[in-house]
N, C-alpha and C positions, 0 to 999 in steps of 0.2 A: 610505200605504195608498190615499189618494184617487187618486194617479196610477196605482197598480196596478189599481184598479177601472176607471179610464178606459181604460188600455191593454188590459186583458182584454176590455172591451166592443169596442174597435176590432178586436182579433184575431178575436173571435167573429162580429161583425156587419159588419165592413168599413167602419165609419165612426165618427165621434164620436157619442155619445149626444145625444138632443135635450134631455134634462133630467138634472140631477144633484141628488139629495136628500141632505141632510146632517142626521142625527139624533144628538144627543148622548147619552152616558151621564149618570148623575147620581150624586152622593154626598149622603147625608142627614147634615146637620150635627148634628141632634138631632130627636127626635120619632120613636122607633122603636116599631113595633107599636101606634101610636096611630091610624093612618089608618083601619083597619077598625073602629075604635071611635068613629068620627065625631069624632075629635080633631084635633090640630094637628101639623103637620110643618114642618120647615124645611130643605128640600133646596136644592141648586144644581146646575145642569147644568155638566158639566165638559168640558174640551177633549180628550175621547176620543170618537170618532164611529163611526157606521155610515154608509156611503155606498152609495147605489143609483144606478147609471147606467142610463138606460132610454130607450126610444123607444116611441111608441104603435104598435099594430097596428090593422088595419082590421076585424079579426074579434074573436071572444070567446076567443081562445086566450091563455093566460098561460104565460110561460116565464121562469125566473129561475135563473141560475147562481150558486152560492155559492162564493166563493174559499175561505172558511174551512173548508168541509166538502168541497170539490171534488166537488160534486154539483149536478145540474140537476133542478129541479122543473118539470113541465109538467102543466097540466090545463086543462079547458074550464070557463069561468065558468058555463056552464049546468049543470054537474054537479060540484059541490064536495063531496067525500066525505072523511070522516075515515079515516086509515089508520095512525096511530101511527108517524109517520116523524120524530119529534124536531123539529128546527128547521122542517121543512116544515109542521108542524101550525099553527104561528103564522101562516105565510103563508096557508094555506088558511082558517084561522080569521078572518083579517082580511077576506078576500073574502066569506066567509059572513056576517059581522056587517054589513058595509056593505050587502050585498044584502038581508039580512033587514030592515034599517032603511029599505029602499025606494030605495036609490041604484042607478041604472042604471050598470053598470060596462062599460068597454071594455077589450079586451085590451091587454097590453103585454109587452115583452121586455126583459130587463136583466141586469145583473151586480151582485152585492152583496158587500161586504166591509167589515171594520172593525177597529178596535183597542180596542173596549170589551171587557174581559176577560169571558168567558162564565162564569156561575155564581159570580161574585165578589162579588155584592151591589151592583154598579154599574148595574144595570137594563139589561142588554143586551137583555132581552126587550121592555121598553117602548120602547126605542130602535128595535128591529126593528118592532114593531107600529105605532108612530106614523110611522116612516119609510115603511112600506108604505102606510098610509092617505094620507100626503101624496102618494105616487107615484100612487095610484089617483085622488086628487082632481085632480091636474094633467092626467092623461091622460083622465079622464072628465068634466071640466068641473064638478066638485063644488065648492060653496062650502066654505071652510075655517073651521071654528069649532073652536078648540083644545079647548074644554071638551067639546063634543058628541063630538068624535073621541076624546078621552080616555075618555069613558064607554063608547064602542063598543069601544075597545081593552080596557078592563076586562072587558067582556062576553066578549071572546075568551078571556081567562083563565078566567072563571067557567064558561062554557057549552061551550067547545070544548077547552081545554087541561086544565081540571080543577083550577085553582088558585084558591082563594078570596081573591084579592088585594084590597088596598085600592086607592085611586085616586091615591095620591101620585105614583107613578113616571110614569104617563102624563100627569098634569097638569103636572109640572115639565118633562118633555120637550116638551110643547106650548106652555107659557107662559114659559119662562125667558128672561130678558134677558141681555145680555152683561156686565153690571156688578154683579150682585147675586144673593143667594140669594132664595128665594121662600117666604114664609110662607103655608101653605095651610090654610084651614079646611075640613076634609074633610067637613063636613056641608053647609055653604052653598056650598062650592067657591069662596069668596072668595079672591082672590089679593092679597097685599101684598108688594111687592119691598122687601128689606131689605139694605142694603149691608154688606159685610164690614168689620170694624174696620180702621182704617188701619195700614199697615206690618205686615200679617200675610199669611200664605199658608196655604192649605189643602193638606194633604199626605195623599194616599190611600196606604195601606199594604196591599198584597195579600199575604196570608199564604201563598199557594200552595196552600191547601186549598179544597175545593169541597163544596157540598151541593146536593141536588136538592130544590126546594121541595115537589114533590108527595110525595116520599118522606120528608120531614123531619116534624118535629112542628109545622109551621106551622099546619095546619088544626086540630090538637089545641089549640093555644094560642087560636085563634080561638073554638073551642067553650067553652073555659074562661071567656073574657071574656063570651060570651053568657050563660052560666050566672050569672055575677056580676051582669050587668045585670038579668037576670030577678029575681034575689034582691032587688035594690034597687028594682025596679018602674019601671025607666027603659028608654028605647029603646036606649041605649048608655052605656058607662062614661064618656063625655065629660060626661054629666049628673050625675055623682056628684063632689061636692067632698071634700076630705080629711077635713073634720070629720064629714060624713055617713058616709064609709067607716069611720073609726075607731070611730064609735058602733055600727056593726053588724058590724065585722070578725070578732069572736069567734064569730059564728054561721055563718060560712063555713067550709068545710073548709080545711085547711092549704094545699093547692095553689092552690085558687081564690082564697083570700085574697091570696096572694103575687102571682098574676097581676094581680089587680085593683089592688093597691097600685102595681105598676109603672106601669100605664097611667095611673092618676089622678095620680101624682106626675110622670110624664113629660110630661103635658099642661101642668102648671104650669111645669116646667123649660123647655119649648119656648117658651111665651109670655115667660118671663123672659129667655130667650136672645135673642129678637127685640128686647126692650127694651134689652138690653145692646149689641146691634149698633147700634141707633139712636143710642145715647149714646156709641158708640165705645169701649166698655168691654171690651177683649179679654180681660182677666184674668177678669172675671166670666163671660164666655162659656166660657172654658176650664174654669172650676170646674164649670159646669153640665154640660159634656160629660163630665167625670170622673164626676160623680154619676150621669149617665145610664148609663155603662158598668157601674158597680157595681150599679145596679138591674137592668139586663139580665142581669148575671152571676148575681146571687143570687135575685132575685124572679122574673124571667121565664125564667131558665135557658136562654138561647139563645146563650151564648158558647161558647167552646171553649178548650182549652189553648193552641192557637196564637194565637188572638185575644187571650187574656189576656197571653201572653208579649210580643206585639208592642206592645200597649198599655203594658205595664210598661217595656219598653226605650225607648219613645217618651217617656214621662213622665220618664225619667231624664236626658234631654238638656236642658241649660239653656235652650234656645230654645223648648221645648214649653210651651205655655200650657194645653193640655188634649188628651185623646185618649180615644177610645171605639171600640167595634165599631160597624159600620154595616151596614145591610141586615138581612135576615131572621135571620141568625145561623148557628150551627153550622159556620162556616167562612167563607171569603171575605175581606172587607176590614175594616180599621179606618181611622179618619180622625183627623187631628191638626190643631190650630191652632197655627201656628208663627210666631215672629218672622221677618219677611221676609228680613232680611239674613243669617240663619243657616240658611235653608231648605235650601240645597245640602248643607251640612255635616250637618244633621239627617238628611237622606235617606240619605247615605252611612253615617252612624254607625248608624242604626236597621237598615239592611239588613245590615250586618256583625254587629251584636250579635244580631239575631234569627237569622241563619244559624248563628252559633256556638252558640246555645242549642238550636235545633231541628233543625239539619242540613237545613233546607229553604232554598230560594232564594226570597226575596220579590221582588216588584216594587214599587217606591216611586215614586209620581208626584207631582210638585209641580204642582198644578192651578190653573187660573183659571176663574172663572165664564164661561159662554159662552151664546150664543143658543140658543133652542129649535129644533125641527125646521123646516126651510125648504128652498126650492128655489133653487138657484143655476144660473147658466149653467155649462156644462161647463168653460169656460176660467176660471171664477171671477171674471169681470169685472163681473157684474151679478146682481141678484136678481130673481126672478120674483114675489115676494110681499111 
């Protein structure tokens, strides 16, 4: 796909681009629906990317052709207006957020394309937002602070797109290293890099089903959590331990009680998972991933038949150490921790067994941790940052 983006740029503009931005997708190993509760998450950037080939302009005009949508977006940075155009709203939202934060932007023109599945729970939107911010930074001479840019990208979700997202996706896309997952404290935004257990691989299993965050129950779940936090008299559910929860749980309504229980136990599981990774305890990490899925399925109710099926067939393979749904839920992807030497057989077997059960065709990716968003020379020989 990278070469396709570069070639399309040359066709459209008659030359090689001046810059090439690479922004990864991500998979969350554990810590689901904890980020907007000021909790802990443990994602890693994966080797599926969005690429933006671009060159600066001398005026304030912005032009971007999307290979994936076969559409061109053009606007003047002086007049950024919302118009409900799907992917284009993320682009305009980034320009709006940067300028509202006081950054002076210059125009640029480019081509964008990628192989991060859209709507699969692998954070194609955060890759898009952070990639665009990196492109504006290099063309407008902005200093690059991954945390500050992640917060601005989250603002795009909240204020422009209409999704009350947490901060996990943008943070991992901004901060990921090429050899580890990232434990993120979503309150302090402290980052701790945690290596994967030895002789294991992370496998992403795309069910082939999709959900729309705005149209799903995502915002409803967030409101449930806010009600629970208010009941316990705390800022967020991150501040409630299991003992406190159990002492007051009977006073909560049935639905709110289950939502809160998931978040509180998931925070505990996430910290335990980071400890398991530090001590190279792959089996313990897998057990925690399994428990996370059961909590998401029964207490948070964000799984689906297809997600449950693919997790079940994954766990049936002898190389699987643990598996769970990943992302917001209601469709999209699951993730498995697998013994490295059997990863290829695992991927083939899971794809076949899932297809037989559901009559859907999954995509199964054996992934490696990768670096966060950055700028490279178009020929790939050197880095600009």
